[in-house]
C-alpha positions as CSV (number, residue, x, y, z in Angstrom):
1,M,47.5,-8.6,-64.6
2,T,44.5,-10.0,-66.6
3,S,43.9,-13.7,-67.2
4,G,45.2,-14.7,-70.6
5,L,42.4,-17.4,-70.7
6,K,39.8,-14.6,-70.2
7,K,41.3,-12.6,-73.0
8,R,41.2,-15.5,-75.4
9,I,37.6,-16.5,-74.5
10,E,36.4,-12.8,-74.9
11,A,38.2,-12.7,-78.3
12,R,36.2,-15.8,-79.3
13,E,39.3,-17.8,-79.8
14,F,38.9,-21.6,-79.3
15,V,40.8,-22.5,-76.2
16,L,42.4,-25.7,-75.0
17,T,42.9,-26.5,-71.4
18,A,44.2,-29.7,-69.8
19,E,44.3,-31.1,-66.3
20,I,47.1,-32.3,-64.0
21,V,46.5,-34.2,-60.8
22,P,49.3,-32.9,-58.5
23,P,51.6,-35.6,-57.1
24,L,51.7,-36.9,-53.6
25,S,55.1,-35.3,-53.1
26,A,56.8,-32.5,-51.3
27,S,58.8,-31.8,-54.4
28,G,57.6,-29.8,-57.5
29,K,59.7,-31.9,-59.8
30,Q,57.1,-34.3,-61.0
31,L,54.5,-31.5,-61.4
32,L,56.8,-29.5,-63.6
33,E,57.8,-32.5,-65.6
34,E,54.1,-33.2,-66.4
35,A,53.5,-29.5,-67.2
36,A,56.5,-29.4,-69.5
37,V,54.7,-31.9,-71.8
38,L,51.9,-29.3,-72.3
39,R,54.0,-26.1,-72.5
40,G,52.9,-24.0,-75.5
41,R,50.3,-26.6,-76.5
42,V,47.4,-25.6,-74.2
43,D,46.1,-22.2,-73.1
44,A,45.9,-23.1,-69.4
45,I,46.5,-26.0,-67.0
46,N,44.1,-27.1,-64.3
47,V,45.4,-28.4,-61.0
48,T,43.0,-30.5,-59.1
49,D,42.1,-30.0,-55.4
50,A,42.3,-33.4,-53.7
51,A,40.0,-35.0,-56.4
52,S,37.9,-37.9,-55.1
53,G,39.0,-36.9,-51.6
54,R,42.5,-38.2,-52.1
55,T,45.4,-36.2,-50.7
56,T,47.9,-34.7,-53.1
57,M,50.1,-31.6,-53.1
58,S,47.9,-28.6,-52.5
59,S,46.3,-27.2,-55.6
60,F,47.1,-23.7,-54.3
61,A,50.8,-24.6,-54.0
62,S,50.7,-26.4,-57.4
63,A,49.2,-23.4,-59.1
64,A,51.7,-21.1,-57.6
65,I,54.6,-23.3,-58.8
66,L,53.2,-23.4,-62.3
67,A,52.7,-19.6,-62.4
68,A,56.3,-19.1,-61.2
69,N,57.5,-21.2,-64.1
70,G,55.7,-19.4,-66.8
71,Y,52.5,-21.5,-67.1
72,E,48.9,-20.2,-66.8
73,P,47.2,-22.3,-64.2
74,I,43.5,-22.8,-63.4
75,L,43.4,-23.3,-59.7
76,Q,40.7,-25.7,-58.7
77,V,39.2,-24.8,-55.3
78,T,36.7,-27.0,-53.5
79,C,34.4,-26.0,-50.6
80,R,35.1,-29.3,-48.9
81,D,38.3,-28.6,-46.9
82,R,38.3,-25.0,-45.8
83,N,36.0,-22.5,-44.1
84,R,35.5,-19.0,-45.5
85,I,38.4,-17.6,-43.5
86,A,40.9,-20.1,-44.9
87,L,39.5,-19.8,-48.4
88,A,39.7,-16.0,-48.5
89,G,43.3,-16.1,-47.1
90,D,44.5,-18.8,-49.5
91,L,42.9,-17.1,-52.5
92,L,44.7,-13.8,-51.7
93,G,47.9,-15.8,-51.4
94,A,47.3,-17.4,-54.8
95,A,46.6,-14.1,-56.4
96,A,49.8,-12.7,-54.9
97,Q,51.7,-15.5,-56.6
98,G,50.3,-14.8,-60.1
99,V,47.3,-17.1,-60.2
100,R,44.4,-15.5,-62.2
101,N,42.0,-18.4,-63.0
102,L,39.8,-20.3,-60.6
103,L,37.5,-23.3,-61.1
104,I,35.3,-23.4,-58.0
105,L,33.8,-26.8,-57.1
106,H,31.7,-28.3,-54.4
107,G,34.2,-31.1,-53.8
108,D,33.9,-34.9,-53.5
109,D,32.7,-36.6,-50.4
110,P,35.8,-37.3,-48.3
111,S,34.4,-40.7,-47.2
112,G,35.3,-42.0,-50.6
113,G,38.9,-40.9,-50.4
114,D,42.1,-42.2,-48.9
115,Q,41.3,-40.8,-45.5
116,P,37.6,-41.6,-45.1
117,E,37.5,-40.5,-41.5
118,A,38.1,-36.9,-42.6
119,K,35.3,-34.4,-42.0
120,G,34.1,-32.2,-44.8
121,V,33.8,-28.5,-44.0
122,F,31.4,-27.1,-46.7
123,D,31.2,-23.8,-44.9
124,L,30.2,-22.3,-48.3
125,N,28.6,-23.9,-51.3
126,S,30.2,-23.3,-54.7
127,R,27.9,-20.4,-55.6
128,E,28.5,-18.7,-52.3
129,L,32.2,-19.1,-52.8
130,M,32.0,-17.6,-56.2
131,A,30.1,-14.7,-54.8
132,L,32.8,-14.2,-52.1
133,V,35.5,-14.2,-54.8
134,R,33.5,-11.8,-57.0
135,R,33.1,-9.4,-54.0
136,M,36.8,-9.6,-53.2
137,R,37.6,-8.8,-56.8
138,D,35.0,-6.2,-57.8
139,E,34.4,-4.5,-54.5
140,G,37.8,-5.1,-52.8
141,T,36.2,-6.2,-49.6
142,L,35.4,-9.2,-47.5
143,P,31.8,-9.9,-46.5
144,S,32.6,-8.2,-43.1
145,G,33.4,-5.0,-45.0
146,R,37.1,-5.1,-44.4
147,K,39.0,-3.5,-47.3
148,I,41.5,-5.5,-49.3
149,D,44.7,-3.9,-50.3
150,S,45.3,-4.8,-54.0
151,P,42.2,-6.9,-54.7
152,P,42.6,-10.1,-56.7
153,A,41.9,-10.1,-60.4
154,F,40.4,-13.6,-60.7
155,F,38.6,-15.1,-63.7
156,I,36.0,-17.2,-62.1
157,G,34.9,-20.6,-63.4
158,G,32.4,-23.3,-62.5
159,A,31.4,-26.7,-63.6
160,D,28.5,-28.2,-65.4
161,A,27.4,-31.5,-67.0
162,P,26.3,-31.3,-70.7
163,R,23.0,-33.1,-71.3
164,D,20.4,-33.5,-73.9
165,P,18.0,-30.6,-73.2
166,G,14.6,-32.3,-73.1
167,P,11.3,-30.5,-72.4
168,D,12.2,-30.2,-68.7
169,F,15.7,-28.8,-69.3
170,N,16.4,-25.9,-66.9
171,P,19.7,-24.1,-66.8
172,Q,19.0,-22.3,-63.5
173,G,22.1,-23.8,-62.0
174,L,24.3,-22.1,-64.6
175,I,22.3,-18.9,-64.4
176,G,22.9,-18.9,-60.7
177,K,26.6,-19.3,-61.3
178,V,26.7,-16.4,-63.7
179,E,24.9,-14.3,-61.2
180,A,27.5,-15.4,-58.6
181,G,30.3,-14.2,-60.8
182,A,31.3,-17.1,-63.1
183,G,32.8,-16.1,-66.5
184,F,33.4,-19.6,-67.8
185,V,32.5,-23.2,-67.2
186,Q,34.4,-26.4,-67.7
187,T,32.1,-29.4,-68.2
188,Q,32.1,-33.0,-67.3
189,F,33.2,-35.4,-70.1
190,C,30.9,-35.4,-73.2
191,F,31.5,-37.9,-76.0
192,D,28.5,-37.0,-78.2
193,L,28.8,-33.9,-80.5
194,D,25.1,-33.9,-81.2
195,V,24.3,-33.6,-77.5
196,V,26.8,-30.7,-77.3
197,R,25.1,-29.0,-80.2
198,R,21.7,-29.2,-78.6
199,Y,23.0,-28.3,-75.2
200,V,24.8,-25.2,-76.4
201,D,21.9,-24.2,-78.6
202,R,19.6,-24.3,-75.6
203,L,22.1,-22.3,-73.5
204,H,22.3,-19.8,-76.4
205,E,18.5,-19.4,-76.2
206,E,18.9,-18.4,-72.6
207,G,21.6,-15.9,-73.5
208,L,24.3,-17.8,-71.5
209,T,26.8,-18.3,-74.4
210,E,27.2,-14.5,-74.4
211,K,28.0,-14.5,-70.7
212,L,30.0,-17.7,-70.2
213,G,32.8,-19.4,-72.0
214,I,31.5,-22.9,-72.4
215,I,34.5,-25.3,-72.3
216,I,33.5,-28.9,-73.0
217,G,35.2,-31.8,-71.2
218,V,36.8,-34.5,-73.3
219,G,39.3,-37.3,-72.7
220,P,41.1,-40.2,-74.2
221,V,39.2,-43.3,-73.0
222,R,41.7,-46.2,-72.6
223,S,39.3,-49.2,-73.2
224,A,35.7,-50.3,-73.6
225,K,35.8,-51.4,-69.9
226,S,36.8,-47.9,-68.9
227,A,34.0,-46.4,-70.9
228,R,31.4,-48.7,-69.3
229,W,32.9,-47.8,-65.9
230,M,32.5,-44.1,-66.6
231,N,28.8,-44.7,-67.7
232,E,28.1,-46.5,-64.4
233,N,30.1,-44.3,-62.0
234,L,30.5,-40.8,-63.2
235,F,27.6,-38.5,-62.8
236,G,26.4,-36.8,-66.0
237,V,28.7,-38.9,-68.2
238,H,27.4,-41.0,-71.1
239,V,29.8,-42.7,-73.5
240,P,27.8,-43.7,-76.6
241,E,27.7,-47.3,-77.7
242,S,29.3,-46.4,-81.0
243,V,32.4,-45.2,-79.1
244,I,32.4,-48.3,-77.0
245,E,32.2,-50.5,-80.1
246,R,35.2,-48.6,-81.7
247,L,37.2,-49.3,-78.6
248,E,36.3,-52.9,-78.5
249,K,37.3,-53.5,-82.1
250,A,40.5,-51.6,-82.0
251,S,43.8,-53.4,-81.9
252,S,45.1,-50.8,-79.5
253,P,42.1,-49.4,-77.5
254,A,44.2,-46.7,-75.8
255,V,45.4,-45.3,-79.2
256,E,41.8,-45.5,-80.6
257,G,40.7,-43.5,-77.5
258,Q,43.2,-40.8,-78.3
259,A,42.0,-40.7,-81.9
260,I,38.4,-40.4,-80.8
261,C,39.3,-37.6,-78.4
262,A,41.1,-35.7,-81.1
263,E,38.1,-36.1,-83.4
264,L,35.8,-34.7,-80.7
265,I,38.0,-31.6,-80.2
266,A,38.0,-31.0,-84.0
267,G,34.2,-31.3,-84.0
268,L,33.8,-28.9,-81.0
269,R,35.8,-26.2,-82.9
270,E,32.9,-26.2,-85.5
271,I,30.1,-25.8,-83.0
272,P,29.0,-22.1,-82.5
273,G,28.9,-21.2,-78.8
274,V,31.6,-23.6,-77.7
275,A,34.6,-21.7,-76.3
276,G,37.0,-24.6,-76.1
277,A,37.8,-28.1,-74.9
278,H,39.1,-29.3,-71.6
279,I,41.2,-32.5,-71.8
280,M,41.2,-34.8,-68.8
281,A,43.0,-38.1,-68.6
282,P,43.1,-39.2,-65.0
283,G,44.3,-42.7,-65.9
284,G,46.8,-41.7,-68.5
285,G,48.2,-38.5,-67.3
286,T,49.8,-35.8,-69.5
287,G,51.3,-38.4,-71.8
288,A,47.9,-39.4,-73.0
289,I,46.9,-35.7,-73.3
290,A,50.1,-35.0,-75.3
291,A,49.2,-37.9,-77.7
292,V,45.8,-36.3,-78.4
293,L,47.5,-32.9,-79.0
294,D,49.9,-34.6,-81.4
295,R,46.9,-36.0,-83.4
296,L,45.3,-32.5,-83.5
297,A,48.5,-30.9,-84.7
298,A,48.8,-33.6,-87.5
């Protein structure tokens, strides 16, 4: 079965994806309650893979639970916790349970997580893992040459950080991910539509917008303090001062952050080469994402 996300991106439809952080729980109840808020409102749901090195329910299990309940998951897979044997086996298991979309990431350093004594594996880097998945999908083999019965039909994604393309701008990282098998990217947060326009125009010049679905990361910032923290602590993120001022002046900064996010998504729809928006709200959960979607619908 082909990924629905892949079909929509190839049809040049503007897609919406959203992110769920799986619970620290042995029950799927909370996961499904959060997903229910998004049902029919987004095209696919990301499940994170122990983001920031913090233990949660496995992203593989979470994606399988979502797929079994009629959702289209995007399984986030990091290189941090598994060697290539475990990765290949877990990916085959995910495919067997109806998972069709992957977002392949390097993974955060475990020393900053809730079990800092944990050892990172990093047997493969993200591009090497993409190439492994592409080989499993397209050639039906492992690197050893062993044949796979019923190869997986994955739509492979990677990550990027939108930035103003100055004279030294070099998209070799994205080019390498395309060569490794990526068909879409979901980016870090971006709160400046002018930066997105210039970034996507530059990617278009390199022919990348024809090869990749570029899904721009956005989110409802809860306060000016949160915005400043993002500027100081999240690589590749810049919240413009104009956005921070709006949050400072608002009687309800969280509601204002939702309005700003909805405005950004509306603006992204008008930028040629942008395939969609990816909504993240790590502090507000799916309730904050739903509030943004309500504004868009209105």
